[in-house]
C-alpha positions in Angstrom: -19.5 -12.4 -22.3 -18.9 -8.7 -22.4 -20.9 -8.2 -19.2 -18.9 -10.8 -17.4 -15.7 -9.1 -18.6 -16.9 -5.7 -17.2 -18.0 -7.3 -13.9 -14.6 -8.8 -13.5 -12.9 -5.6 -14.4 -15.1 -3.7 -11.9 -14.2 -6.3 -9.2 -10.5 -5.8 -9.7 -10.8 -2.0 -9.8 -12.7 -2.2 -6.5 -10.0 -4.3 -5.0 -7.3 -1.8 -6.2 -9.3 1.0 -4.6 -9.5 -0.9 -1.3 -5.7 -1.5 -1.5 -5.0 2.2 -2.2 -7.2 3.1 0.8 -5.2 0.8 3.0 -1.9 2.1 1.7 -3.0 5.6 2.4 -3.9 4.6 6.0 -0.6 2.9 6.3 1.3 5.9 5.1 -0.6 8.2 7.5 0.3 6.1 10.4 3.9 6.1 9.4 3.8 9.9 8.9 2.3 10.4 12.4 4.7 8.1 14.2 8.3 9.4 13.7 9.9 6.3 15.2 8.1 4.1 12.6 10.1 2.7 9.6 8.8 0.6 6.8 10.1 -2.9 6.9 9.6 -5.9 4.6 8.7 -8.0 7.6 6.1 -5.6 8.9 2.8 -7.5 9.8 0.8 -5.0 7.7 3.0 -5.8 4.7 2.4 -9.5 5.2 -1.4 -9.0 5.4 -1.3 -6.9 2.1 0.8 -9.7 0.5 -1.8 -12.3 1.4 -5.0 -10.4 0.9 -4.3 -8.5 -2.3 -2.1 -10.9 -4.2 -4.7 -10.9 -6.9 -4.2 -7.2 -7.7 -0.5 -6.6 -6.9 2.7 -8.6 -7.0 3.0 -9.9 -3.4 6.8 -9.9 -3.6 6.9 -6.2 -4.3 4.5 -4.8 -1.8 7.2 -2.9 0.2 8.8 -1.7 -3.0 5.3 -0.5 -4.2 4.8 1.4 -0.9 8.2 3.0 -1.2 7.5 4.1 -4.7 4.1 5.6 -3.8 5.3 7.1 -0.6 9.0 7.9 -1.0 11.3 8.6 1.9 11.6 12.3 1.3 7.8 12.6 1.9 7.4 10.2 4.8 10.9 9.7 6.2 12.0 10.6 9.7 13.9 13.6 8.6 10.9 15.2 6.8 8.7 14.5 9.8 11.1 16.4 12.1 11.3 19.4 9.8 7.5 19.9 9.8 
């Protein structure tokens, strides 16, 4: 039973790592494109909601992204100043 628990825990940790990698790519794209703004209806957000609903709350994907990558780091104004 303990082995099954650890396998399940490892599976969810791997899923979270995959999600973090995708979020990082998403943020880099937003950082590179100064006209880009994060939107709740963005197709990438929808994909994350569907694919990773087992490791994050699908209703709060955009909020999660905004918490991880706040506007002062990836907003349009900070892009222009760099």
